[in-house]
C-alpha positions, 0 to 999 in steps of 0.5 A: 044788200040794197045800196043807196047808190041814188046818193051818188051824183057824179061819175067821179064819185062813182069812180072813187068808190069803185077804185076803193072797192077794187082795192078791197076786193083785191085784198079779199082775194089775197086773204082768201088765197092765204086761207085756202093755203092754210086749210090745205096745210092744216088738213094734210098736217092733221092726220099726221099729227093725230098718228104721232100723238097716238104713238107718243101716248102709247110710248108714255103709257109703256114708260109709266108701267115699266117705271112703276115696277122698277127699283130705284137706280140709274136704269129707272132714272133713264126711263124717267128722263125718257118719260119726261121727254115723251110728255114734252113731245105730247105737249108739243104735239097737242099745241100743234093739233090746236094749230093744224089739227081738225079743229083748226081745219074747221075754223079755217073752213069757217073763215073761208066761207065768211071770206067768200061771202064778203067777196060776193058782197063786194061784187054786189057793191061793185055792180050797184055802183057801175049801174048807177054810173052808167045811169049818170 
């Protein structure tokens, strides 16, 4: 972006803007590091979650097939209880996949790309103000 730095008339104005921009730049750097860390965690957890989810789905299918052919009684009730626990585990894994799975990884890549563009724009602004300060 082409900044209207010609509106700056004193070195003090330039210094004030540079201080604000430097603080913003530092905040952006911190946020970028946080996003990178989140992305690393999500990438490593994604494959593990998908494998666990596939295993739980297979377990649920097996319980459902066995329960369908069993007569009423304590053994069937025990398997129904295990099925309920497996379905809850599936729910938890699906929630984790939404937070740390492939979709989360792509969302974090997008956020990181946007952050890098914000950092580049902050650098352009700082350069423009520095150039104007040098002119004054």
